DSSP file (Angstrom, degrees, kcal/mol; ACC not computed):
  #  RESIDUE AA STRUCTURE BP1 BP2  ACC     N-H-->O    O-->H-N    N-H-->O    O-->H-N    TCO  KAPPA ALPHA  PHI   PSI    X-CA   Y-CA   Z-CA
    1    1 A M              0   0    0      0, 0.0     2,-0.4     0, 0.0     0, 0.0   0.000 360.0 360.0 360.0 134.2   -8.5  -30.5   23.9
    2    2 A T        -     0   0    0      2,-0.0     2,-0.5     1,-0.0     0, 0.0  -0.739 360.0-142.5 -90.6 132.2   -5.6  -29.3   21.8
    3    3 A K        -     0   0    0     -2,-0.4     2,-0.6     2,-0.0    -1,-0.0  -0.830  11.3-135.5 -96.0 128.6   -2.9  -31.9   21.0
    4    4 A L        -     0   0    0     -2,-0.5     2,-0.4     0, 0.0    -2,-0.0  -0.740  26.8-173.1 -84.4 119.9    0.7  -30.7   20.9
    5    5 A V        -     0   0    0     -2,-0.6     2,-0.1     0, 0.0    -2,-0.0  -0.930  26.0-115.8-117.3 137.6    2.4  -32.1   17.9
    6    6 A L        -     0   0    0     -2,-0.4     2,-1.4     1,-0.1   100,-0.1  -0.427  39.8-102.8 -67.5 146.9    6.1  -31.8   17.1
    7    7 A N        +     0   0    0     98,-0.3    -1,-0.1     1,-0.2     0, 0.0  -0.582  65.4 141.7 -77.8  93.3    6.8  -29.7   14.0
    8    8 A R        +     0   0    0     -2,-1.4    -1,-0.2     0, 0.0    -2,-0.1   0.088  25.2 136.4-115.4  19.4    7.7  -32.4   11.4
    9    9 A N        -     0   0    0      1,-0.1     4,-0.1     2,-0.1    -2,-0.0  -0.530  47.7-152.0 -70.3 125.7    5.9  -30.6    8.6
   10   10 A P  S    S+     0   0    0      0, 0.0    -1,-0.1     0, 0.0    -3,-0.0   0.647  75.2  84.0 -74.3 -12.8    8.0  -30.7    5.4
   11   11 A F  S    S-     0   0    0      1,-0.1    -2,-0.1     3,-0.0     2,-0.1  -0.717  88.4-113.0 -91.9 139.4    6.4  -27.4    4.3
   12   12 A P        -     0   0    0      0, 0.0     2,-0.2     0, 0.0    -1,-0.1  -0.388  34.5-105.9 -69.3 147.4    7.8  -24.1    5.5
   13   13 A A        -     0   0    0     -4,-0.1     2,-0.6    -2,-0.1     0, 0.0  -0.474  30.4-129.6 -70.2 140.7    5.6  -22.1    7.8
   14   14 A I        -     0   0    0     -2,-0.2     2,-0.6    -3,-0.1    -1,-0.1  -0.836  14.6-135.0 -95.5 124.2    4.1  -19.0    6.2
   15   15 A D     >  -     0   0    0     -2,-0.6     4,-1.8     1,-0.2     5,-0.2  -0.681   9.2-147.6 -78.6 119.4    4.6  -15.9    8.2
   16   16 A R  H  > S+     0   0    0     -2,-0.6     4,-2.5     1,-0.2     5,-0.2   0.896  94.6  50.5 -56.2 -45.2    1.3  -14.0    8.3
   17   17 A D  H  > S+     0   0    0      1,-0.2     4,-2.2     2,-0.2    -1,-0.2   0.906 110.0  48.0 -64.0 -43.1    2.9  -10.5    8.4
   18   18 A S  H  4 S+     0   0    0      1,-0.2    -1,-0.2     2,-0.2    -2,-0.2   0.801 114.1  49.1 -69.0 -26.3    5.2  -11.2    5.4
   19   19 A F  H  < S+     0   0    0     -4,-1.8     4,-0.4     1,-0.1    -2,-0.2   0.896 119.0  36.5 -75.4 -41.8    2.2  -12.6    3.5
   20   20 A L  H  X S+     0   0    0     -4,-2.5     4,-2.4    -5,-0.2     3,-0.4   0.671  94.7  84.6 -88.1 -17.4   -0.1   -9.6    4.2
   21   21 A T  H  X S+     0   0    0     -4,-2.2     4,-2.6     1,-0.2     5,-0.2   0.889  88.6  51.4 -57.0 -44.6    2.4   -6.7    4.1
   22   22 A P  H  > S+     0   0    0      0, 0.0     4,-2.0     0, 0.0    -1,-0.2   0.891 111.7  48.5 -60.9 -35.8    2.2   -6.3    0.3
   23   23 A F  H  > S+     0   0    0     -3,-0.4     4,-2.5    -4,-0.4    -2,-0.2   0.895 110.3  51.5 -68.5 -39.7   -1.6   -6.1    0.5
   24   24 A D  H  X S+     0   0    0     -4,-2.4     4,-2.7     1,-0.2    25,-0.3   0.928 110.5  48.2 -60.2 -45.7   -1.4   -3.6    3.4
   25   25 A K  H  X S+     0   0    0     -4,-2.6     4,-2.5     2,-0.2    -2,-0.2   0.889 111.1  50.6 -64.2 -39.5    1.0   -1.4    1.4
   26   26 A L  H  X S+     0   0    0     -4,-2.0     4,-2.5    -5,-0.2    -1,-0.2   0.936 112.5  46.4 -63.0 -47.0   -1.3   -1.5   -1.7
   27   27 A F  H  X S+     0   0    0     -4,-2.5     4,-2.7     2,-0.2    -2,-0.2   0.925 112.5  50.5 -60.3 -46.0   -4.3   -0.6    0.4
   28   28 A D  H  X S+     0   0    0     -4,-2.7     4,-2.5     1,-0.2     5,-0.2   0.922 111.3  48.1 -59.1 -46.1   -2.4    2.2    2.1
   29   29 A S  H  X S+     0   0    0     -4,-2.5     4,-2.0     1,-0.2    -1,-0.2   0.915 112.5  48.1 -62.9 -44.3   -1.2    3.6   -1.2
   30   30 A M  H  X S+     0   0    0     -4,-2.5     4,-2.3     2,-0.2    -1,-0.2   0.907 112.5  49.6 -63.0 -42.0   -4.7    3.5   -2.8
   31   31 A F  H  X S+     0   0    0     -4,-2.7     4,-2.3     1,-0.2    -2,-0.2   0.935 112.4  45.6 -64.3 -46.7   -6.3    5.2    0.3
   32   32 A E  H  < S+     0   0    0     -4,-2.5    -1,-0.2     1,-0.2    -2,-0.2   0.831 114.0  50.4 -68.4 -30.6   -3.8    8.0    0.4
   33   33 A T  H  < S+     0   0    0     -4,-2.0    -1,-0.2    -5,-0.2    -2,-0.2   0.907 118.4  37.0 -70.1 -41.4   -4.1    8.6   -3.4
   34   34 A N  H  < S+     0   0    0     -4,-2.3    -2,-0.2     1,-0.2    -1,-0.2   0.711 128.2  33.1 -84.9 -22.4   -7.9    8.7   -3.3
   35   35 A F    ><  +     0   0    0     -4,-2.3     3,-1.6    -5,-0.2     4,-0.5  -0.450  63.4 152.4-131.8  59.9   -8.3   10.5    0.0
   36   36 A P  T 3>  +     0   0    0      0, 0.0     4,-2.0     0, 0.0     3,-0.4   0.714  64.6  75.7 -66.1 -17.6   -5.3   12.9    0.3
   37   37 A E  H 3> S+     0   0    0      1,-0.2     4,-3.0     2,-0.2     5,-0.4   0.747  81.7  68.8 -66.7 -21.3   -7.4   15.3    2.4
   38   38 A V  H <>>S+     0   0    0     -3,-1.6     4,-2.3     2,-0.2     5,-0.6   0.959 108.1  36.1 -60.5 -49.6   -7.0   12.9    5.4
   39   39 A H  H  >5S+     0   0    0     -4,-0.5     4,-1.7    -3,-0.4    -2,-0.2   0.914 118.6  50.7 -69.5 -41.0   -3.3   13.8    5.6
   40   40 A A  H  <5S+     0   0    0     -4,-2.0    -2,-0.2     1,-0.2    -1,-0.2   0.890 118.9  36.9 -64.7 -39.0   -3.8   17.4    4.7
   41   41 A T  H  <5S+     0   0    0     -4,-3.0    -2,-0.2    -5,-0.2    -3,-0.2   0.939 128.9  28.8 -78.9 -49.8   -6.5   18.0    7.3
   42   42 A V  H  <5S-     0   0    0     -4,-2.3    -3,-0.2    -5,-0.4    -2,-0.2   0.842  87.2-142.2 -85.6 -35.6   -5.3   15.9   10.2
   43   43 A G     << +     0   0    0     -4,-1.7     2,-0.4    -5,-0.6    -4,-0.1   0.460  65.9 107.5  86.6   0.2   -1.5   16.0    9.6
   44   44 A V        -     0   0    0     -6,-0.4    -1,-0.3    74,-0.1    -2,-0.2  -0.925  65.3-140.9-113.2 136.1   -1.0   12.4   10.7
   45   45 A R        +     0   0    0     -2,-0.4    74,-0.1    74,-0.2    -6,-0.0  -0.794  25.8 174.1 -92.2  96.5   -0.2    9.6    8.3
   46   46 A P        +     0   0    0      0, 0.0     2,-0.8     0, 0.0     9,-0.3   0.622  61.0  72.5 -80.1 -10.5   -2.3    6.8    9.8
   47   47 A F        +     0   0    0     -3,-0.1     2,-0.2   -19,-0.1     3,-0.1  -0.814  51.7 155.7-111.6  95.2   -1.6    4.3    7.0
   48   48 A E    >   -     0   0    0     -2,-0.8     3,-2.5     1,-0.3   -23,-0.1  -0.442  43.8-127.8-119.7  57.1    2.0    3.1    7.4
   49   49 A G  T 3  S-     0   0    0      1,-0.3    -1,-0.3   -25,-0.3   -26,-0.0  -0.038  86.1  -1.9  45.4-119.1    2.1   -0.3    5.6
   50   50 A A  T 3  S+     0   0    0     -3,-0.1    -1,-0.3     2,-0.0   -29,-0.1   0.125  93.6 144.9 -92.4  20.8    3.6   -2.9    7.9
   51   51 A A    <   -     0   0    0     -3,-2.5    -3,-0.1     2,-0.1    65,-0.1  -0.247  44.1-113.8 -63.2 147.1    4.3   -0.5   10.7
   52   52 A Y  S    S+     0   0    0     63,-0.2    63,-0.4     1,-0.1     2,-0.1  -0.992  90.7  41.4-129.7 139.3    3.9   -1.8   14.3
   53   53 A P  S    S-     0   0    0      0, 0.0    -1,-0.1     0, 0.0    17,-0.1   0.505  87.2-134.5 -79.0 151.5    2.1   -1.2   16.5
   54   54 A K        -     0   0    0     15,-0.3    15,-0.7    -2,-0.1     2,-0.3  -0.414  29.4-163.1 -66.8 148.3   -1.0   -1.0   14.4
   55   55 A V  E     -A   68   0A   0     -9,-0.3     2,-0.4    13,-0.2    13,-0.2  -0.926  24.6-144.4-135.1 156.5   -3.1    2.1   15.2
   56   56 A N  E     -A   67   0A   0     11,-2.5    11,-2.8    -2,-0.3     2,-0.5  -0.969  21.7-156.8-111.3 138.6   -6.5    3.6   14.8
   57   57 A V  E     -A   66   0A   0     -2,-0.4     2,-0.4     9,-0.2     9,-0.2  -0.978   8.7-170.3-120.7 126.0   -6.6    7.3   14.4
   58   58 A Y  E     -A   65   0A   0      7,-3.0     7,-2.9    -2,-0.5     2,-0.5  -0.936   9.4-150.3-117.8 135.6   -9.7    9.3   15.3
   59   59 A E  E     +A   64   0A   0     -2,-0.4     2,-0.2     5,-0.2     5,-0.2  -0.908  17.1 177.1-107.0 132.5  -10.4   12.9   14.5
   60   60 A Y        -     0   0    0      3,-3.1    84,-0.0    -2,-0.5    -2,-0.0  -0.682  47.1 -97.4-117.7 174.6  -12.6   15.1   16.7
   61   61 A D  S    S+     0   0    0     -2,-0.2     3,-0.1     1,-0.2    -1,-0.0   0.862 122.8  24.0 -61.4 -35.0  -13.4   18.8   16.5
   62   62 A D  S    S+     0   0    0      1,-0.1    82,-2.8    81,-0.0     2,-0.3   0.447 127.4  11.0-113.9  -2.5  -10.7   19.7   19.0
   63   63 A K  E     - B   0 143A   0     80,-0.3    -3,-3.1    61,-0.1     2,-0.4  -0.968  57.7-121.3-161.8 172.1   -8.2   16.8   18.9
   64   64 A V  E     -AB  59 142A   0     78,-2.3    78,-3.1    -2,-0.3     2,-0.5  -0.994  25.1-155.5-123.4 135.7   -6.8   13.7   17.2
   65   65 A R  E     -AB  58 141A   0     -7,-2.9    -7,-3.0    -2,-0.4     2,-0.5  -0.951   3.6-162.8-115.9 130.7   -6.6   10.4   19.2
   66   66 A I  E     -AB  57 140A   0     74,-2.9    74,-2.8    -2,-0.5     2,-0.4  -0.955  11.4-171.4-109.4 121.8   -4.2    7.7   18.3
   67   67 A V  E     +AB  56 139A   0    -11,-2.8   -11,-2.5    -2,-0.5     2,-0.4  -0.953   7.0 175.3-118.6 132.9   -5.1    4.3   19.8
   68   68 A S  E     -AB  55 138A   0     70,-2.8    70,-3.2    -2,-0.4     2,-0.6  -0.990  28.7-134.4-139.2 144.5   -2.8    1.3   19.7
   69   69 A E  E     + B   0 137A   0    -15,-0.7   -15,-0.3    -2,-0.4    68,-0.2  -0.886  28.0 170.4 -98.4 118.4   -2.8   -2.2   21.1
   70   70 A I    >   -     0   0    0     66,-3.5     3,-0.8    -2,-0.6    66,-0.1  -0.736  14.5-169.7-129.1  81.4    0.6   -3.0   22.6
   71   71 A P  T 3   +     0   0    0      0, 0.0     3,-0.1     0, 0.0    65,-0.1  -0.336  62.0  28.0 -74.1 153.7    0.3   -6.3   24.5
   72   72 A G  T 3  S+     0   0    0      1,-0.2     2,-0.3    -2,-0.0    64,-0.0   0.453  96.1 102.3  83.7   1.3    3.0   -7.7   26.7
   73   73 A L    <   -     0   0    0     -3,-0.8     2,-0.2    20,-0.1    -1,-0.2  -0.861  59.9-139.5-116.8 152.7    4.5   -4.4   27.8
   74   74 A D    >   -     0   0    0     -2,-0.3     3,-1.7    -3,-0.1     4,-0.2  -0.661  35.6-107.4 -96.5 162.6    4.3   -2.3   30.9
   75   75 A K  G >  S+     0   0    0      1,-0.3     3,-1.3    -2,-0.2    -1,-0.1   0.778 119.0  66.2 -64.2 -22.6    4.1    1.5   30.6
   76   76 A D  G 3  S+     0   0    0      1,-0.2    -1,-0.3     3,-0.0    -3,-0.0   0.730  97.4  55.0 -67.4 -20.7    7.7    1.6   31.9
   77   77 A Q  G <  S+     0   0    0     -3,-1.7    15,-1.4    14,-0.1     2,-0.3   0.425  97.4  82.7 -92.4   0.8    8.8   -0.1   28.7
   78   78 A L  E <   -D   91   0B   0     -3,-1.3     2,-0.4    -4,-0.2    13,-0.2  -0.799  56.0-168.0-106.6 147.4    7.1    2.6   26.4
   79   79 A N  E     -D   90   0B   0     11,-2.9    11,-2.6    -2,-0.3     2,-0.4  -0.999   3.9-173.8-131.7 137.4    8.4    5.9   25.4
   80   80 A I  E     +D   89   0B   0     -2,-0.4     2,-0.3     9,-0.2     9,-0.2  -0.996  17.6 164.8-128.1 125.2    6.5    8.7   23.7
   81   81 A E  E     -D   88   0B   0      7,-2.3     7,-3.1    -2,-0.4     2,-0.5  -0.972  26.2-149.5-140.9 155.9    8.4   11.8   22.5
   82   82 A V  E     +D   87   0B   0     -2,-0.3     2,-0.4     5,-0.2     5,-0.2  -0.992  21.3 167.4-126.2 125.7    7.8   14.7   20.2
   83   83 A E  E >   -D   86   0B   0      3,-2.1     3,-1.3    -2,-0.5    -2,-0.0  -0.971  68.7 -16.1-143.0 125.8   10.7   16.3   18.3
   84   84 A E  T 3  S-     0   0    0     -2,-0.4     3,-0.1     1,-0.3    -1,-0.1   0.870 129.5 -47.8  50.4  45.0   10.5   18.8   15.5
   85   85 A G  T 3  S+     0   0    0      1,-0.2    35,-3.0    34,-0.1    36,-0.5   0.623 112.8 117.7  77.2  14.0    6.8   18.1   14.9
   86   86 A V  E <   -DE  83 119B   0     -3,-1.3    -3,-2.1    33,-0.2     2,-0.5  -0.964  51.3-153.6-118.5 121.5    7.2   14.3   14.9
   87   87 A L  E     -DE  82 118B   0     31,-2.8    31,-2.7    -2,-0.5     2,-0.5  -0.808  17.2-168.7 -90.8 126.0    5.4   12.1   17.5
   88   88 A T  E     -DE  81 117B   0     -7,-3.1    -7,-2.3    -2,-0.5     2,-0.5  -0.973  12.7-166.1-123.9 128.9    7.3    8.9   18.1
   89   89 A I  E     +DE  80 116B   0     27,-3.1    27,-3.0    -2,-0.5     2,-0.3  -0.940  21.3 166.7-106.5 129.3    6.1    5.8   20.1
   90   90 A S  E     +DE  79 115B   0    -11,-2.6   -11,-2.9    -2,-0.5     2,-0.3  -0.968   7.2 170.7-141.2 159.4    8.8    3.3   20.9
   91   91 A G  E     -DE  78 114B   0     23,-1.8    23,-2.2    -2,-0.3     2,-0.4  -0.991  19.7-141.8-163.0 161.9    9.1    0.3   23.2
   92   92 A D  E     - E   0 113B   0    -15,-1.4     2,-0.5    -2,-0.3    21,-0.2  -0.993   5.7-171.7-132.0 137.0   11.3   -2.6   24.2
   93   93 A K  E     + E   0 112B   0     19,-3.6    19,-2.3    -2,-0.4     3,-0.1  -0.895  29.3 141.7-127.7 101.3   10.3   -6.2   25.2
   94   94 A H        +     0   0    0     -2,-0.5    17,-0.1    17,-0.2    -1,-0.1  -0.028  41.2  95.2-129.4  30.3   13.3   -8.0   26.5
   95   95 A N        +     0   0    0     15,-0.1     2,-0.7     2,-0.0    -1,-0.1   0.211  50.7 109.0-110.6  17.0   12.0  -10.1   29.4
   96   96 A I        +     0   0    0     -3,-0.1     2,-0.3     0, 0.0    15,-0.1  -0.836  43.5 175.5 -96.7 119.0   11.3  -13.4   27.7
   97   97 A T        -     0   0    0     -2,-0.7     2,-0.2    13,-0.1    -2,-0.0  -0.910  27.5-117.6-122.9 150.3   13.7  -16.1   28.7
   98   98 A D        -     0   0    0     -2,-0.3     2,-0.7     1,-0.1     3,-0.0  -0.484  31.9-106.5 -80.8 154.2   13.9  -19.8   27.9
   99   99 A D    >   -     0   0    0     -2,-0.2     3,-1.6     1,-0.1    -1,-0.1  -0.743  26.1-151.0 -79.2 115.6   13.6  -22.5   30.5
  100  100 A A  T 3  S+     0   0    0     -2,-0.7    -1,-0.1     1,-0.3    -2,-0.0   0.720  91.8  56.7 -64.1 -22.0   17.1  -23.9   30.8
  101  101 A E  T 3  S+     0   0    0      2,-0.0     2,-0.3    -3,-0.0    -1,-0.3   0.544 101.0  68.6 -87.0  -7.8   15.9  -27.4   31.7
  102  102 A A  S <  S-     0   0    0     -3,-1.6     2,-0.5     0, 0.0    -4,-0.0  -0.809  77.8-123.4-117.1 154.2   13.7  -27.8   28.6
  103  103 A K        -     0   0    0     -2,-0.3     2,-0.5     1,-0.0    -2,-0.0  -0.809  35.0-120.0 -90.0 131.5   14.4  -28.3   24.9
  104  104 A V        +     0   0    0     -2,-0.5     3,-0.1     1,-0.2    -6,-0.0  -0.612  33.0 176.0 -75.9 121.5   12.7  -25.7   22.8
  105  105 A L  S    S+     0   0    0     -2,-0.5     2,-0.3     1,-0.4   -98,-0.3   0.758  72.8   6.9 -94.2 -31.6   10.2  -27.3   20.4
  106  106 A R        -     0   0    0   -100,-0.1     2,-0.5     0, 0.0    -1,-0.4  -0.973  62.1-160.8-152.6 135.9    8.8  -24.1   18.9
  107  107 A R        +     0   0    0     -2,-0.3     3,-0.0    -3,-0.1    -3,-0.0  -0.922  33.8 138.4-125.5 106.1    9.9  -20.4   19.5
  108  108 A E        +     0   0    0     -2,-0.5     2,-0.3     2,-0.0    -1,-0.1   0.621  55.7  80.5-114.1 -26.8    7.3  -17.8   18.6
  109  109 A L        +     0   0    0      0, 0.0     2,-0.3     0, 0.0     0, 0.0  -0.654  62.4 169.4 -81.9 137.2    7.8  -15.4   21.5
  110  110 A K        -     0   0    0     -2,-0.3     2,-0.3    -3,-0.0   -15,-0.1  -0.979  40.4-103.6-146.6 157.3   10.8  -13.1   21.1
  111  111 A S        +     0   0    0     -2,-0.3     2,-0.3   -15,-0.1   -17,-0.2  -0.623  55.3 158.3 -74.9 141.2   12.5  -10.1   22.5
  112  112 A S  E     -E   93   0B   0    -19,-2.3   -19,-3.6    -2,-0.3     2,-0.3  -0.972  31.4-151.7-157.5 168.3   11.8   -7.1   20.4
  113  113 A S  E     -E   92   0B   0     -2,-0.3     2,-0.3   -21,-0.2   -21,-0.2  -0.958  13.7-166.3-141.5 160.8   11.7   -3.4   20.1
  114  114 A F  E     -E   91   0B   0    -23,-2.2   -23,-1.8    -2,-0.3     2,-0.3  -0.965  10.1-167.6-145.8 161.5    9.6   -1.0   17.9
  115  115 A K  E     +E   90   0B   0    -63,-0.4     2,-0.4    -2,-0.3   -25,-0.2  -0.931   9.3 178.2-152.1 126.8    9.5    2.6   16.9
  116  116 A R  E     -E   89   0B   0    -27,-3.0   -27,-3.1    -2,-0.3     2,-0.3  -0.998   8.8-164.2-135.2 130.8    6.6    4.3   15.1
  117  117 A S  E     -E   88   0B   0     -2,-0.4     2,-0.4   -29,-0.2   -29,-0.2  -0.862   7.3-164.1-121.5 151.6    6.5    7.9   14.1
  118  118 A F  E     -E   87   0B   0    -31,-2.7   -31,-2.8    -2,-0.3     2,-0.6  -0.998  21.6-131.8-133.8 127.5    3.7   10.3   13.0
  119  119 A Q  E     -E   86   0B   0     -2,-0.4   -33,-0.2   -33,-0.2   -74,-0.2  -0.706  18.4-160.6 -76.5 120.9    4.2   13.7   11.4
  120  120 A L        -     0   0    0    -35,-3.0     3,-0.3    -2,-0.6     4,-0.2   0.807  20.2-158.8 -79.4 -30.0    2.0   16.1   13.4
  121  121 A G    >   -     0   0    0    -36,-0.5     3,-0.5     1,-0.2    -1,-0.1  -0.194  40.0 -60.6  77.7-175.0    1.7   18.9   10.8
  122  122 A D  T 3  S+     0   0    0      1,-0.2    -1,-0.2     3,-0.1   -79,-0.1   0.618 125.9  60.3 -84.5 -14.3    0.8   22.5   11.4
  123  123 A Q  T 3  S+     0   0    0     -3,-0.3    22,-2.5    21,-0.1     2,-0.4   0.461  91.4  75.5 -97.4   0.1   -2.7   21.9   12.9
  124  124 A L  B <  S-F  144   0C   0     -3,-0.5     2,-0.9    20,-0.3    20,-0.2  -0.908  74.8-131.0-117.8 143.3   -1.8   19.7   15.9
  125  125 A D    >   -     0   0    0     18,-3.2     3,-0.9    -2,-0.4    -3,-0.1  -0.781  18.5-175.8 -95.2 102.2   -0.2   20.9   19.2
  126  126 A G  T 3  S+     0   0    0     -2,-0.9     3,-0.4     1,-0.2    -1,-0.1   0.568  79.2  63.9 -72.6  -8.8    2.8   18.7   20.0
  127  127 A D  T 3  S+     0   0    0      1,-0.2    -1,-0.2    15,-0.0    -2,-0.0   0.660 101.2  47.5 -89.1 -17.1    3.3   20.5   23.3
  128  128 A E  S <  S+     0   0    0     -3,-0.9     2,-0.2    15,-0.1    -1,-0.2  -0.157  75.5 146.6-118.3  38.5    0.0   19.5   24.9
  129  129 A I        -     0   0    0     -3,-0.4     2,-0.4    13,-0.1    13,-0.2  -0.545  28.1-162.3 -81.3 139.9   -0.1   15.7   24.3
  130  130 A N  E     -C  141   0A   0     11,-2.2    11,-3.2    -2,-0.2     2,-0.4  -0.952   7.2-172.0-119.4 142.3   -1.8   13.4   26.8
  131  131 A A  E     -C  140   0A   0     -2,-0.4     2,-0.3     9,-0.2     9,-0.2  -0.994   8.1-174.0-137.5 143.9   -1.2    9.6   26.9
  132  132 A K  E     -C  139   0A   0      7,-2.4     7,-2.9    -2,-0.4     2,-0.4  -0.985   3.5-168.3-132.2 144.7   -2.8    6.8   28.9
  133  133 A F  E     +C  138   0A   0     -2,-0.3     2,-0.4     5,-0.2     5,-0.2  -0.958  19.5 153.8-136.6 116.2   -1.8    3.1   28.9
  134  134 A K  E >   -C  137   0A   0      3,-2.0     3,-1.7    -2,-0.4    -2,-0.0  -0.981  66.6  -8.6-146.8 131.4   -4.0    0.5   30.5
  135  135 A N  T 3  S-     0   0    0     -2,-0.4     3,-0.1     1,-0.3    -1,-0.1   0.842 129.0 -51.3  53.2  39.4   -4.4   -3.3   29.8
  136  136 A G  T 3  S+     0   0    0    -63,-0.2   -66,-3.5     1,-0.2     2,-0.6   0.523 112.3 117.8  81.5   5.6   -2.2   -3.1   26.7
  137  137 A I  E <   -BC  69 134A   0     -3,-1.7    -3,-2.0   -68,-0.2     2,-0.5  -0.933  46.7-161.6-111.0 119.6   -4.1   -0.2   25.1
  138  138 A L  E     -BC  68 133A   0    -70,-3.2   -70,-2.8    -2,-0.6     2,-0.5  -0.865   7.0-172.9 -99.2 128.8   -2.2    3.0   24.5
  139  139 A S  E     -BC  67 132A   0     -7,-2.9    -7,-2.4    -2,-0.5     2,-0.5  -0.984   1.1-174.7-124.8 121.6   -4.3    6.1   23.9
  140  140 A I  E     -BC  66 131A   0    -74,-2.8   -74,-2.9    -2,-0.5     2,-0.5  -0.965   6.7-161.3-119.3 127.2   -2.6    9.3   22.8
  141  141 A E  E     -BC  65 130A   0    -11,-3.2   -11,-2.2    -2,-0.5   -76,-0.2  -0.937   5.0-172.8-112.3 125.8   -4.6   12.6   22.5
  142  142 A V  E     -B   64   0A   0    -78,-3.1   -78,-2.3    -2,-0.5   -13,-0.1  -0.959  20.7-136.6-117.1 112.9   -3.1   15.4   20.5
  143  143 A P  E     -B   63   0A   0      0, 0.0   -18,-3.2     0, 0.0   -80,-0.3  -0.342  18.1-118.0 -69.8 149.3   -5.1   18.7   20.6
  144  144 A K  B     -F  124   0C   0    -82,-2.8     2,-0.5   -20,-0.2   -20,-0.3  -0.537  27.0-115.6 -79.6 152.0   -5.7   20.7   17.5
  145  145 A I        -     0   0    0    -22,-2.5    -1,-0.1    -2,-0.2     3,-0.0  -0.762  29.0-115.9 -88.6 131.7   -4.3   24.2   17.3
  146  146 A E        -     0   0    0     -2,-0.5     2,-0.1     1,-0.1    -1,-0.0  -0.516  36.6-115.2 -64.7 126.4   -6.9   26.9   17.1
  147  147 A P        -     0   0    0      0, 0.0     2,-0.6     0, 0.0    -1,-0.1  -0.402  26.8-115.7 -65.6 140.7   -6.4   28.6   13.8
  148  148 A V        -     0   0    0     -2,-0.1    -3,-0.0    -3,-0.0     3,-0.0  -0.664  25.6-144.2 -78.4 120.1   -5.4   32.2   14.0
  149  149 A V        -     0   0    0     -2,-0.6     2,-0.1     1,-0.0    -1,-0.0  -0.754  21.1-119.5 -87.0 123.9   -8.1   34.4   12.6
  150  150 A P        -     0   0    0      0, 0.0     2,-0.3     0, 0.0    -1,-0.0  -0.375  28.0-134.8 -63.4 138.1   -6.6   37.4   10.8
  151  151 A T        -     0   0    0     -2,-0.1     2,-0.5     1,-0.0    -3,-0.0  -0.682   8.6-128.7 -94.7 148.8   -7.7   40.6   12.3
  152  152 A K        -     0   0    0     -2,-0.3     2,-0.4     2,-0.0    -1,-0.0  -0.829  25.7-169.6 -97.2 131.0   -8.9   43.6   10.3
  153  153 A K        -     0   0    0     -2,-0.5     2,-0.5     2,-0.0    -2,-0.0  -0.977  12.0-147.9-126.0 132.2   -7.2   46.8   11.1
  154  154 A F        -     0   0    0     -2,-0.4     2,-0.5     2,-0.0    -2,-0.0  -0.839  12.3-147.8 -98.8 135.5   -8.2   50.2    9.9
  155  155 A V        -     0   0    0     -2,-0.5     2,-0.3     0, 0.0    -2,-0.0  -0.884  15.3-128.7-104.3 126.8   -5.4   52.8    9.4
  156  156 A K        -     0   0    0     -2,-0.5     2,-0.5     1,-0.0    -2,-0.0  -0.580  18.4-138.9 -76.1 131.2   -6.3   56.4   10.0
  157  157 A I              0   0    0     -2,-0.3    -1,-0.0     1,-0.1     0, 0.0  -0.794 360.0 360.0 -92.4 127.3   -5.4   58.6    7.2
  158  158 A S              0   0    0     -2,-0.5    -1,-0.1     0, 0.0    -2,-0.0   0.444 360.0 360.0-103.2 360.0   -3.8   61.9    8.2
């Protein structure tokens, strides 16, 4: 059984995200420096420091899939748009209200919004994107563009 204790701790609470963000940025920088072909090949920058929502990016022969965990939202609160080769995921969570009859002892839930963008590059088709959202998991599939194979043409000499 968990005991609820009033916050009388003289030490300030450490925010996990603000503590880990510098490490995330360092890792991201090292990865992109050592493996630049990920961005060059796929066209998506999957390593964006402290960006939210966090994502996994998977490459297949014919597509790239971006999977993100976005708890607490309905699909009506999400937007996915593509403009000038940039895929943007955004959302709003503004439905958390306090109980007017109670004194707030701790507030960790908050109304918030987010926006996260991905540069698609020349090898991904921003016009044929599919997205699914179920149980807080957003899955976006971006098909690859078939490379145009140059054709060989013979010119008749007259």
